[in-house]
Backbone as CSV, one residue per row, in Angstrom:
resi,resn,N_x,N_y,N_z,CA_x,CA_y,CA_z,C_x,C_y,C_z
1,UNK,128.335,118.121,99.019,127.562,116.929,98.584,126.736,117.290,97.335
2,UNK,126.545,116.329,96.468,125.769,116.702,95.328,124.734,115.587,95.001
3,UNK,123.829,115.942,94.302,122.607,114.958,94.086,122.744,114.829,92.564
4,UNK,122.540,113.612,92.025,122.511,113.376,90.624,121.523,112.281,90.259
5,UNK,120.533,112.544,89.463,119.465,111.596,89.187,119.889,110.649,88.063
6,UNK,119.431,109.402,88.218,119.425,108.451,87.077,118.051,107.889,86.833
7,UNK,117.581,108.119,85.656,116.162,107.947,85.381,115.957,106.892,84.240
8,UNK,115.269,105.766,84.526,115.085,104.599,83.609,113.617,104.683,83.255
9,UNK,113.152,104.931,82.063,111.707,105.098,81.714,111.364,103.899,80.936
10,UNK,111.191,102.791,81.434,110.633,101.573,80.812,109.553,101.159,81.408
11,UNK,108.954,99.967,81.118,107.756,99.427,81.601,107.984,99.184,83.210
12,UNK,109.099,98.505,83.450,109.703,98.496,84.785,110.565,99.693,84.883
13,UNK,110.146,100.712,85.746,110.880,102.014,85.819,111.285,102.058,87.304
14,UNK,112.440,102.704,87.394,113.011,103.034,88.722,113.765,104.297,88.572
15,UNK,113.948,104.973,89.694,114.783,106.246,89.799,115.810,106.044,90.917
16,UNK,117.025,106.217,90.516,118.114,106.290,91.459,118.645,107.674,91.618
17,UNK,118.512,108.018,92.986,119.081,109.365,93.320,120.288,109.147,94.167
18,UNK,121.454,109.575,93.644,122.714,109.285,94.288,123.072,110.470,95.162
19,UNK,123.533,110.192,96.424,124.185,111.241,97.184,125.651,110.874,97.383
20,UNK,126.488,111.460,96.655,127.899,111.097,96.675,128.686,112.150,97.517
21,UNK,129.427,111.674,98.523,130.224,112.495,99.310,131.428,112.819,98.649
22,UNK,131.912,114.056,98.911,133.202,114.591,98.258,134.351,113.730,99.069
23,UNK,135.261,113.374,98.204,136.432,112.567,98.863,137.175,111.960,97.759
24,UNK,138.055,111.031,98.071,138.990,110.457,97.162,138.200,109.557,96.073
25,UNK,138.651,109.568,94.848,137.979,108.630,93.972,138.670,107.237,93.942
26,UNK,137.755,106.195,93.732,138.130,104.907,93.855,138.305,104.279,92.420
27,UNK,138.914,103.184,92.338,139.027,102.367,91.107,137.749,101.848,90.768
28,UNK,137.420,102.013,89.300,136.209,101.449,88.814,136.048,99.942,89.169
29,UNK,134.961,99.417,89.272,134.764,97.936,89.357,133.856,97.432,88.256
30,UNK,134.035,96.100,88.005,133.193,95.486,87.106,131.662,95.666,87.539
31,UNK,130.750,95.706,86.645,129.383,96.214,87.209,128.693,95.116,87.851
32,UNK,128.895,93.776,87.341,128.157,92.735,87.837,126.664,93.007,87.898
33,UNK,126.162,93.724,86.825,124.703,94.009,86.677,124.252,94.921,87.708
34,UNK,125.190,95.499,88.460,124.681,96.654,89.569,124.668,98.000,88.918
35,UNK,123.843,98.789,89.432,124.001,100.186,89.195,125.433,100.638,89.781
36,UNK,126.057,101.632,89.034,127.294,102.211,89.514,127.275,103.721,89.698
37,UNK,128.159,104.034,90.716,128.123,105.606,90.926,129.008,106.206,89.996
38,UNK,129.235,107.548,89.911,130.037,108.165,88.985,131.456,107.723,89.042
39,UNK,131.939,107.059,90.112,133.349,106.560,90.082,133.475,105.131,89.509
40,UNK,132.327,104.660,89.056,132.394,103.249,88.548,132.296,102.169,89.700
41,UNK,131.917,102.624,90.787,131.742,101.585,91.955,130.416,100.998,91.980
42,UNK,130.215,99.764,92.236,128.951,99.124,92.410,128.281,99.817,93.646
43,UNK,126.984,99.982,93.602,126.127,100.595,94.612,125.334,99.500,95.254
44,UNK,125.414,99.275,96.532,124.745,98.100,97.179,124.643,98.503,98.698
45,UNK,124.000,97.568,99.397,123.923,97.839,100.913,125.247,97.346,101.553
46,UNK,126.097,96.934,100.940,127.357,96.312,101.505,127.098,95.481,102.643
47,UNK,127.559,95.675,103.893,127.463,94.765,104.964,126.075,94.969,105.770
48,UNK,125.373,95.962,105.301,124.106,96.382,106.128,123.030,95.571,105.852
49,UNK,123.115,94.151,106.187,122.014,93.240,105.935,121.426,92.743,107.286
50,UNK,120.324,92.236,107.207,119.303,92.269,106.198,118.681,93.729,105.993
51,UNK,118.208,93.849,104.669,117.531,94.970,104.392,116.149,95.035,104.925
52,UNK,115.796,96.123,105.775,114.477,96.036,106.370,113.558,96.835,105.476
53,UNK,112.419,96.048,105.050,111.456,96.742,104.211,110.021,96.796,105.009
54,UNK,109.471,98.009,104.995,108.136,98.081,105.591,107.010,98.099,104.422
55,UNK,105.880,97.359,104.826,104.833,97.352,103.912,103.882,98.399,104.282
56,UNK,103.587,99.386,103.356,102.695,100.435,103.604,101.132,99.843,103.586
57,UNK,100.359,100.547,104.436,98.949,99.981,104.564,98.130,99.973,103.085
58,UNK,98.733,100.800,102.122,98.102,100.849,100.831,98.254,99.567,100.124
59,UNK,99.201,98.619,100.448,99.253,97.449,99.697,98.206,96.530,100.083
60,UNK,97.340,96.023,99.090,96.146,95.307,99.450,96.595,94.133,100.248
61,UNK,95.784,93.678,101.357,96.009,92.557,102.195,96.292,91.260,101.399
62,UNK,95.498,91.086,100.360,95.697,89.936,99.637,96.957,89.635,98.849
63,UNK,97.761,90.806,98.705,99.104,90.726,98.220,100.203,90.779,99.114
64,UNK,99.991,91.003,100.402,101.009,91.148,101.364,101.925,89.911,101.564
65,UNK,101.271,88.670,101.390,102.030,87.534,101.513,102.985,87.396,100.238
66,UNK,102.405,87.777,99.117,103.331,87.891,97.895,104.651,88.617,98.135
67,UNK,104.507,89.640,98.959,105.731,90.365,99.293,106.750,89.507,99.853
68,UNK,106.225,88.872,101.040,107.122,87.885,101.731,107.684,86.813,100.829
69,UNK,106.787,86.208,99.948,107.255,85.168,99.095,108.449,85.692,98.139
70,UNK,108.238,86.856,97.742,109.282,87.414,96.659,110.544,87.719,97.377
71,UNK,110.465,88.227,98.606,111.680,88.406,99.436,112.356,87.108,99.696
72,UNK,111.676,86.071,100.126,112.217,84.803,100.392,112.833,84.203,99.215
73,UNK,112.301,84.480,98.038,113.007,83.876,96.774,114.297,84.366,96.607
74,UNK,114.751,85.616,96.941,115.992,86.062,96.982,116.888,85.376,98.065
75,UNK,116.229,85.269,99.119,117.059,84.818,100.294,117.493,83.333,100.025
76,UNK,116.472,82.562,99.608,116.457,80.996,99.369,117.466,80.685,98.217
77,UNK,117.377,81.618,97.149,118.192,81.343,96.110,119.696,81.623,96.272
78,UNK,119.957,82.665,97.133,121.399,82.969,97.383,121.921,81.931,98.540
79,UNK,120.978,81.642,99.465,121.318,80.646,100.378,122.476,80.789,101.319
80,UNK,122.796,81.989,101.624,123.985,82.293,102.507,123.559,82.880,103.779
81,UNK,122.921,84.159,103.749,122.531,84.637,104.907,121.202,85.468,104.609
82,UNK,120.321,85.852,105.464,119.140,86.566,105.139,119.502,87.918,104.661
83,UNK,118.817,88.107,103.320,119.031,89.429,102.677,117.997,90.534,103.158
84,UNK,116.748,89.920,103.313,115.680,90.870,103.517,114.966,90.566,104.829
85,UNK,114.223,91.521,105.346,113.328,91.396,106.536,112.192,92.188,106.429
86,UNK,111.070,91.703,106.494,109.828,92.529,106.652,109.730,93.077,107.984
87,UNK,109.835,94.523,108.016,109.864,95.262,109.406,108.405,95.428,109.908
88,UNK,107.383,95.323,109.164,106.003,95.478,109.581,105.278,96.398,108.699
89,UNK,104.016,96.590,109.102,103.116,97.434,108.223,103.050,98.803,108.884
90,UNK,103.123,99.820,108.018,103.137,101.302,108.448,101.944,101.981,107.725
91,UNK,101.590,103.111,108.338,100.427,103.928,107.827,100.890,105.422,107.498
92,UNK,102.235,105.721,107.746,102.652,107.168,107.594,102.792,107.455,106.116
93,UNK,102.383,108.588,105.688,102.665,109.083,104.317,101.897,108.339,103.379
94,UNK,102.038,108.686,102.105,101.433,107.996,100.961,102.314,107.855,99.786
95,UNK,103.582,108.335,99.947,104.477,108.235,98.800,105.890,108.370,99.316
96,UNK,106.940,107.924,98.664,108.287,107.832,99.036,108.749,109.202,99.545
97,UNK,109.555,109.279,100.655,110.320,110.360,101.092,111.655,109.940,101.575
98,UNK,112.593,110.835,101.515,114.008,110.408,101.825,114.138,110.534,103.401
99,UNK,113.868,109.347,104.113,113.976,109.252,105.539,114.674,108.169,106.094
100,UNK,115.408,107.525,105.279,116.259,106.319,105.611,115.275,105.058,106.057
101,UNK,114.092,105.124,105.647,113.038,103.967,105.858,112.567,103.553,104.573
102,UNK,112.842,102.279,104.292,112.560,101.556,103.098,111.097,101.043,103.155
103,UNK,110.240,101.498,102.129,108.731,101.180,102.316,108.300,100.692,100.809
104,UNK,107.299,99.838,100.903,106.571,99.371,99.654,105.202,99.989,99.589
105,UNK,104.945,100.797,98.667,103.761,101.570,98.367,102.827,100.879,97.313
106,UNK,101.394,101.001,97.396,100.704,100.602,96.337,99.843,101.927,96.019
107,UNK,100.132,102.414,94.874,99.667,103.746,94.334,98.330,103.668,93.570
108,UNK,97.304,104.178,93.855,96.099,104.191,93.107,96.131,105.238,92.204
109,UNK,96.911,106.268,92.385,97.008,107.423,91.435,98.542,107.443,90.884
110,UNK,98.671,107.562,89.584,99.967,107.320,88.927,100.113,108.469,87.894
111,UNK,101.356,108.905,87.736,101.663,109.915,86.664,100.991,109.597,85.230
112,UNK,100.079,110.216,84.698,99.557,109.895,83.554,100.532,109.894,82.366
113,UNK,101.577,110.487,82.490,102.551,110.579,81.315,103.478,109.287,81.363
114,UNK,103.385,108.446,82.551,104.089,107.285,82.669,103.229,106.118,82.996
115,UNK,102.005,106.121,82.337,101.204,104.981,82.543,101.693,103.603,82.110
116,UNK,102.775,103.588,81.386,103.300,102.339,81.057,104.205,101.725,82.028
117,UNK,104.497,102.346,83.083,105.277,101.830,84.144,104.456,100.907,85.104
118,UNK,104.881,99.749,85.322,104.157,98.871,86.271,104.523,99.127,87.618
119,UNK,105.840,99.545,87.927,106.393,99.861,89.181,107.567,100.765,89.019
120,UNK,107.920,101.356,90.200,109.143,102.197,90.194,109.824,101.927,91.566
121,UNK,111.293,101.813,91.572,111.931,101.767,92.765,112.952,102.909,92.783
122,UNK,112.768,103.509,94.066,113.695,104.767,94.252,114.779,104.315,95.241
123,UNK,116.135,104.491,94.850,117.157,104.067,95.667,117.906,105.312,95.990
124,UNK,118.185,105.615,97.390,119.064,106.663,97.747,120.399,106.107,98.320
125,UNK,121.546,106.726,97.656,122.742,106.141,98.312,123.784,107.253,98.468
126,UNK,124.874,107.074,99.309,125.874,107.911,99.534,127.137,107.277,99.261
127,UNK,127.989,107.757,98.450,129.090,107.043,97.964,128.836,105.918,97.145
128,UNK,129.098,104.602,97.717,128.553,103.378,97.007,127.724,102.619,97.942
129,UNK,127.168,103.308,98.948,126.385,102.636,100.007,124.960,102.987,99.998
130,UNK,124.042,102.109,99.728,122.569,102.424,99.698,122.271,102.617,101.159
131,UNK,121.240,103.733,101.210,120.857,104.160,102.540,119.267,103.807,102.659
132,UNK,118.694,103.773,101.498,117.227,103.557,101.534,116.711,103.178,100.198
133,UNK,115.673,102.374,100.121,115.096,102.070,98.862,113.454,102.004,99.032
134,UNK,112.765,102.663,98.153,111.362,102.678,98.173,110.689,102.174,96.931
135,UNK,109.694,101.260,97.103,109.037,100.585,96.021,107.610,101.154,95.767
136,UNK,107.322,101.387,94.505,105.854,101.918,94.300,105.402,101.041,93.167
137,UNK,104.142,100.431,93.348,103.354,99.693,92.456,102.327,100.372,91.800
138,UNK,102.191,100.470,90.488,101.132,101.254,89.809,99.801,100.455,89.799
139,UNK,99.067,100.761,90.867,97.783,100.048,90.962,96.589,100.842,90.170
140,UNK,96.935,101.907,89.447,96.027,102.588,88.645,95.851,101.950,87.214
141,UNK,96.905,101.805,86.634,96.876,101.478,85.207,97.077,99.942,84.847
142,UNK,97.293,99.116,85.900,97.417,97.552,85.731,96.501,96.760,86.679
143,UNK,96.153,95.469,86.049,95.436,94.589,86.945,96.390,93.628,87.307
144,UNK,96.280,92.922,88.420,97.245,92.065,88.961,96.559,90.630,89.472
145,UNK,97.430,89.643,89.530,97.038,88.342,90.065,98.095,87.855,90.861
146,UNK,97.667,86.864,91.730,98.698,86.184,92.575,98.205,84.769,92.884
147,UNK,98.482,83.812,92.024,98.273,82.433,92.306,99.129,81.697,91.209
148,UNK,98.990,80.532,91.112,99.714,79.653,90.131,98.920,79.497,88.808
149,UNK,97.803,80.085,88.705,96.961,80.023,87.471,97.072,81.512,86.858
150,UNK,97.924,81.572,85.732,98.050,82.836,84.996,96.753,83.496,84.693
151,UNK,96.545,84.795,84.758,95.363,85.433,84.498,95.614,86.364,83.088
152,UNK,95.006,86.145,82.023,95.273,86.826,80.891,94.999,88.313,81.097
153,UNK,95.849,89.236,80.556,95.564,90.645,80.772,96.044,91.224,82.120
154,UNK,96.569,90.349,82.977,97.108,90.904,84.320,98.500,90.465,84.612
155,UNK,99.076,91.091,85.529,100.368,91.068,85.859,100.622,90.132,87.107
156,UNK,101.430,89.286,87.079,101.790,88.437,88.330,102.531,89.460,89.344
157,UNK,101.831,89.638,90.513,102.326,90.602,91.382,103.531,90.080,92.104
158,UNK,103.782,88.738,92.241,104.861,88.285,92.980,106.147,88.295,91.990
159,UNK,106.091,88.109,90.708,107.010,88.338,89.768,107.504,89.767,89.688
160,UNK,106.501,90.750,89.738,106.775,92.115,89.779,107.731,92.441,91.105
161,UNK,107.238,91.899,92.293,108.005,92.177,93.534,109.334,91.746,93.408
162,UNK,109.518,90.492,92.856,110.863,89.806,92.814,111.810,90.875,92.051
163,UNK,111.248,91.280,90.868,112.015,92.207,90.060,112.394,93.595,90.720
164,UNK,111.386,94.088,91.388,111.658,95.386,92.057,112.542,95.174,93.203
165,UNK,112.610,94.203,93.972,113.490,93.881,95.049,114.988,93.672,94.693
166,UNK,114.981,93.157,93.406,116.232,93.187,92.722,116.963,94.567,92.666
167,UNK,116.087,95.511,92.262,116.435,96.930,92.263,116.871,97.417,93.590
168,UNK,116.113,97.070,94.590,116.335,97.378,96.078,117.683,97.009,96.396
169,UNK,118.136,95.778,95.884,119.514,95.310,96.196,120.512,96.170,95.443
170,UNK,120.136,96.736,94.504,121.182,97.560,93.637,121.264,97.126,92.174
171,UNK,120.694,96.128,91.691,120.698,95.463,90.405,120.017,96.332,89.480
172,UNK,120.586,96.558,88.242,120.030,97.227,87.125,119.315,96.160,86.290
173,UNK,118.628,96.677,85.117,118.056,95.776,84.236,119.099,94.936,83.516
174,UNK,118.532,93.868,83.134,119.450,92.897,82.467,118.783,92.413,81.172
175,UNK,119.755,92.050,80.184,119.264,91.464,78.898,119.480,90.043,78.903
176,UNK,120.017,89.456,80.024,120.255,88.086,80.069,119.007,87.229,80.014
177,UNK,119.058,86.083,79.207,117.943,85.258,79.049,117.512,84.629,80.416
178,UNK,116.221,84.806,80.794,115.736,84.141,81.947,115.997,85.123,83.276
179,UNK,116.601,86.167,83.152,116.842,87.091,84.358,115.479,87.659,84.895
180,UNK,115.201,87.662,86.069,114.105,88.327,86.673,114.313,89.851,86.541
181,UNK,115.511,90.347,86.211,115.745,91.737,86.021,115.646,92.233,84.594
182,UNK,114.910,91.478,83.693,114.714,92.018,82.352,113.680,93.129,82.422
183,UNK,113.815,93.984,81.394,113.124,95.305,81.566,111.687,95.051,81.486
184,UNK,111.050,94.118,80.817,109.662,94.018,80.802,109.090,92.720,81.276
185,UNK,107.964,92.685,81.846,107.252,91.626,82.254,105.871,91.543,81.689
186,UNK,105.678,90.566,80.694,104.497,90.545,79.987,103.313,90.057,80.968
187,UNK,102.094,90.404,80.623,100.963,89.930,81.318,100.705,88.396,81.305
188,UNK,100.307,87.905,82.418,100.104,86.374,82.336,101.319,85.489,82.579
189,UNK,102.527,86.229,82.792,103.820,85.453,82.888,104.171,85.329,84.256
190,UNK,104.681,84.173,84.625,105.245,83.931,85.988,106.751,83.883,85.778
191,UNK,107.433,84.848,86.493,108.926,84.866,86.544,109.352,85.229,87.856
192,UNK,109.383,84.191,88.680,109.572,84.424,90.024,110.849,84.039,90.644
193,UNK,111.679,83.245,89.896,112.926,82.817,90.502,114.192,83.444,89.743
194,UNK,115.025,83.990,90.651,116.291,84.599,90.154,117.091,83.636,89.334
195,UNK,117.614,84.067,88.269,118.358,83.006,87.349,119.826,82.998,87.979
196,UNK,120.624,82.026,87.301,122.003,81.887,87.730,122.738,83.211,87.480
197,UNK,122.524,83.792,86.434,123.091,85.239,86.178,122.818,86.190,87.191
198,UNK,121.525,86.240,87.669,121.175,87.206,88.670,121.907,86.770,89.954
199,UNK,121.920,85.455,90.316,122.654,85.182,91.570,124.124,85.352,91.442
200,UNK,124.778,85.035,90.420,126.164,85.347,90.136,126.536,86.935,90.415
201,UNK,125.646,87.752,89.954,125.717,89.108,90.028,125.646,89.534,91.462
202,UNK,124.712,89.013,92.328,124.579,89.261,93.726,125.817,88.899,94.314
203,UNK,126.425,87.683,94.054,127.512,87.252,94.718,128.769,88.241,94.725
204,UNK,128.854,89.193,93.655,129.807,90.190,93.683,129.803,91.027,94.868
205,UNK,128.605,91.251,95.488,128.370,92.105,96.699,127.963,91.495,97.913
206,UNK,127.247,90.406,97.743,126.594,89.848,98.908,127.023,88.414,99.240
């Protein structure tokens, strides 16, 4: 077994750590906006749905409903079967660990060399099957808001969650107009609804 890191250092940042089992190589697939393993296969949860996400107690109470709203936007937009489930609030640990438990963290301390990251999602997979995905929000270097009135100089936390949960599902960044998976989210912008391109991509796997 080998570990291979994929690191994307943009304002929306995420780290994929692949755990690929030794075995036969498969034919490459069309990416459909998904991250792919070294064999060109799309990496996703496959049939292991809904994805169970825990909210760490570090996430401010005022933003926990935004988590649920963001998860529901993916569920409602796809409209087939539930994709996500909030599994509860936990208090163990303070940062992601590889334990097959997917958690959303709010980090008051962030890597000073990566202060431009609004958030980071870490996905662990084996072969082409996602086993775990952890989300971290940069609470040190950014201000946030959550309502329908955009706040100048602050980031809409629901839009940010929608984007990161796309990474949880296996989606990579997208240059498609209107995609919630665009690399950057400007302050004061609401971008909460997955685009047709985003949904067409998801239907390749889900």
